[in-house]
N, C-alpha and C positions, 0 to 999 in steps of 0.2 A: 605349404601343405597342398594347395591346389595343383601346383606344378608337379609335386610328387605323385599325386593321383593320376595326372595326365601321363606321366612317364610309365606308370604301371599299366595303364590302358594301352599305351604304345608298345610296351614290351610284349603284351599278349599278341598284338598284331605281328610283331617281329618273330615271335615264336612260331606262329602259323606260317609266315613267309619262309622262314628258315627250314621248317620241317618239310614244306612243299618242295623246297629246293633240294633237300638231301635224302628224303625217304625213298625215292625211286632207286637209289643205288643198291641198297641191300635187298630190295624186294623186286628187282628187275625180273627174275625168273617167274615170280607169281604174276606180275603184270603181263608178261609175255604169254603165259598160259591162259590168263583171263581174256586177253584180246585175241588169242589165236594167231599170234605172229611169232617169228623167230626172235631170239634174244638180241640179235644185231639190230633189229628194228627199234628196240627199246634204247639201245646205244645212240641211235639217231635222235631220239627224243631228248636224251641227256645232253647231247651236243648242242641242240637247238636251245635248250634251257640255258646252257652256259653262254651261248652266243648273245642272248638277250642282255647280258651284262655290259656289252659294248655300248648299248643305248644310254647307259648312265651318263655318258659325256653330254648328252643333250637334255636330259631331264633335270640336271642340277641348275643350269642357267634358267630354265623355265620356272623352277621353284623360287629362285631369287626374284623373278618378275611377277609371278602369279600369286605367290603366297605359299607358305609351308603347309598350312592346314589343308588347303584344297589338293595339293599334290600328294600328301599322305593319304587322303581319302580316295583319290584316283588310284593310287597304288594298291590299296586294300580292295577297291572295287574290281580291279583286274584279277586279283587273287580269287575273290568270291565268285565272279562270273566263270572263271576258268575251272575252279574246283567243282561247282555245282553242275556245270556242263559235262565234265568228265564223268561225274557220278550218274547223271541222268541219261547220257548218250554214250554207252560204253563201246565205242568203236575207235579204231586206231587213229584216224585223222583228227577226231575231236579231242582225244587225249593228248595228242601232240600239240595242237593249238592251245589246249588248256594249260599245259605245263609251260608253254612259251609265254602265255599271259601271266602265269605265276612268276616266272623269271623277270618279265617286264615290270610287274608290280613291285618286286623287290628293288629293282633298279630305280624306280620312281620314289619308293617309300624311304629307303635308307638315307640318301643324302638330305632329303627334306626333313626327316626326323633329327638327324645330327645337327643340321643348321638351326632347327627349332631349339634344340638344347643350347647351342651356342648363343642364341639370342636371349633365352629366358633364364638360363642358369648362370650365376656368377662364376668367373673364371676360377676362383679358388675352390669351387666344388665341381668343376667340369670333369675331372678324372673320376670322381665318385659316380656321377650320373651316367657317363659314357660306359664305365665299367659295369654298372648294373644293367644297362641296356644290352651290352654285348654278352651277358650271361645267357641270353636267349639263343646265341649261336651254339654254345656248349649244350644248352638245354635241349636243343633239337636233336642232338646225338644221344644224350643221357636219358631224356624223358620222351621227346616227341617220337623218335624212331621206335623205341620199345613199345610205346602205346599203339603206334600204327601196326606193329607186328601182331599185337594181341587182337586188334580190330580185324585185320586181314585174315588171321587164322580162324576166328570165331564168327565173324559177321560177313566176311567177303571183302575183296579189294575195293569195290565201289563205295562202300561205307567210309573207307578211309578218306576219300575225296570230300564226301559230305561233312565229315568231322572237321577237316582243316578249313573248309569253307565256312562252317558254322562258327568256329573260333574267330576267323577273320571278320565275320559279320558282327559278332559281339564287340570286337575291338573298334570297328568302324562306327557303330552306334555310340559307343562310349566317347570316342574322339569327337564325333559330331556335336554332342551335347556339352562336353567338358572344355574343349579348346575354343577360345573366342576367335572370331574372324580376325585375321591379321591383315595388315596392309603393307605388303612388301613390293608394291609397284615402284618402278624407278622414280627417283626424285627428279624434280625439274632440272633440266640441264644435263642429266646423265645420258650418254649415247644409247640409243635403243638397239635391240638385237642381241643375238647370242655372241657375236664376235666381240662386243665390248667387254663382256665378262671374261672371255678367254684372253683378250689383250691385257686386261688388268692383271690377270694371273701371270701371264708371261713377263710382265714388267717387275714382278716381285721375286727377288732372289730367294727369300725364305720359303715362299710357296713352291717355286720350282724345285728347290732342294728337297722339300718334303715329298713332292711327287716322285722324284728320282729315288729317294730313300724307300718309299713304299714299293717301288718296282724291285729294287735289289733285295730288300728284306723278304719279300714274298717269293721271289725267284729262289733265294737260298732255302726257304722252307720247303717249297714243292720239289726242289732238287732232291731232298731227302725223302719227303712224303711219297714220292713216286716209287721209291725202291725199298722202303723200310720193310715191306712185306717180303720181298725177295731176299733181303738181308737176313731176316729172322728165319725164313724157311731154309736157306742154304747154310747158315752158320749153326743153327740149332735144330734142324730137321723138324720144324714145327708143322702141324697140320693146319687146315683152314680155321678150325675152331680156336686153336691157340692164337693164331694170328688175329682173329677177331677180338680176343682178350687184349691183345696189344693195341687194337683200335680203341678199346675202352680206356686203356691207360692214357691214350692221347686225348680222349674226351675229358677225362678227369683233369689232365694237365691244362687244357684250355680253360676249364672252369676255375682252376687255381690261379692262372694268369689273369683272368678277368677279375677275380676277387682281389688279387694284389693291386691291380690298377685302382679298383674302387676304394681300397683301404689305405694305400700308401702313396700313390702318385701325387695327390694334392699336397701331402705333407712334404714330400721330397722336392716337389716342383715338377711340372710336366716336362719342361725342357730338359732338366737334369735326368728325369726318369727315362725319357726316350734315349738320351745319349748313353746313360749307364746301361740300360737294357740292351742296346745294340752291341755294346762291347761285351756284355755277358753272353749274349747269344752267339756272337762270333767265336768266343772262347769255347763255348759248349760244343759247337760244331767241330772245332779243331780237336777237342779232346775225345769226342765220341768214339772214333776208331781205335783209340788206345786204351779203352776200358778193358779190364780183365774179361777173358772169353767165357762168360757165363750168362745165362738167360736173365738172371736177376739184375746183373749190372747193365745188360743191354736195355732192358725195359726201364730200369732206373735212369739210364742215360737219355733215352727217348723222352721220359717224363720231364727231366730237367730242361732239355732242349725246348720242348713245346711250352713249358711254363714260361721260360724266358722269352720265347718268341711271342706268345700271346700277350704277355705283359707289355712288351715293347710296342707291338702293333696297336693294341687298344689305347695305350698312352699316346701314341702318335695320332690316333683319331681325335682324342680329347684336345691335344695341342693344336691340331690343324683347324679346329672350329674357331680359332682366334687369329689365324694368320692372315685372313682376308675378310675382315668383318662385314664389308659391304656386299660381298659375294660369297657368303658362307656355303651355300648349296653348290655353287660352281666349284669351289675349292674341294669340298668333300666328294663330289661326283668325279672330279678329275683324279683325286687321290685313289678312289676305289677302282677307277678304270685302269690306272697304272698298276695297282696291286693285282688286278685280274690278268693284265698282260704279263706281269712278272710270274704269276703262277703258271701260265702257259709256257713261258720261256724256261722256267725251272723244271717243269715236267719233261719237256723235250730234252733239256740238258741231262737230267737224271737218267732218262732212257738210253741216251747215247753213251754216257760216262760209265754207267754201272758195269757193262761187260768187260771193259778194259781196266777201269780204275778201282772197282769194288768199293767197299765202304770207306777205304782210305781216301780215294779220289773224291767221293761224294762229300765226306766231311770237310776236307780241305777246300774244295771249291765253294761249298756253302759258307764256310768261314770267310773266305776271300770276298764273296759277294756281300756278306753282311758288313765287312770292314769297309768296303767301298761305299756302301750306303752311309755308314757312320761318318766317313770323311766328308762326303758331300753335304750331309746334314749339318755337321759342325761348321763347315764353311758358310752354308746358307743362313744359319742362325747366329752367326758371330755377332752381328750388330742388332739382332732382334731382341726386344725386351718387352715385358708385359707387367 
């Protein structure tokens, strides 16, 4: 029961971190007007926010050495300082640094939280808990961003920063009192330093295959995500409002995928769930271009693709909390870094492939990427048992 309360408090913090990461995208014009800068300047802020994700490679090993609780609190502290600073000092440079701090906070918080779950929650319930935690990602789209929109419209854009910072502060206070001090310092005889954790990961076939899988499954998804708006616009002559509805369909699909992980993955088995899910998502990508040419089928196809993808990725997160038990945060941070690099590669691939290959090329390439990930993971987990 106590662990469940802790997870709820952590989920509140993740909702704040995810909303801080995502809300600037739809409200970039309002931010630009409020700061008196061109829209391109807001794009620079977004790029810096994304770049902070690279630092996750270093924060994971630190969590394994310093403790999961302290790293979660440091992550939330970065968010709180950044959000309150942006609200109090509304100038461009401060807002840029503030959102960079929020991105850094997410890079610190996420692997530490996932490692904490791996340590505290039995493996047979890992899919349930990770699935519940990941609902905060879809929640940032379905709840966080609409709430921010109302706040910006009626109270001004500065209040949105105070709101996110306040939610983060509530989560930090709750975690401070609820989570006991953990002792994750290295045991006697364990080699010190960050390199020892990465060396251990490099020696594990199952861990390396999972990292490669995260890269390919994320690249496949962003290969489509990069161009789905262009596809809907060109194939069905949709306007921006209608494309926004398509984004809502994707948000609902993410929520369903996370719910499926929470309710089914433990029953099926996490290893089986990931392998089955990767095959399903590969098949969905391949079939998407061949759906009947109607908007209903297109949106339905996108929904199925993103449900399958989210189920697969969230189940992967749950599985990977057990692949390297002594270095859980290192495992999770490396996995998240690989997924981030995959998203970058997928977005670049989609932008290049779309003009010549259209939705057929996008679907088949995404299917191929997913299948490569499936083959690598099958090889890596062949002898792994839990």
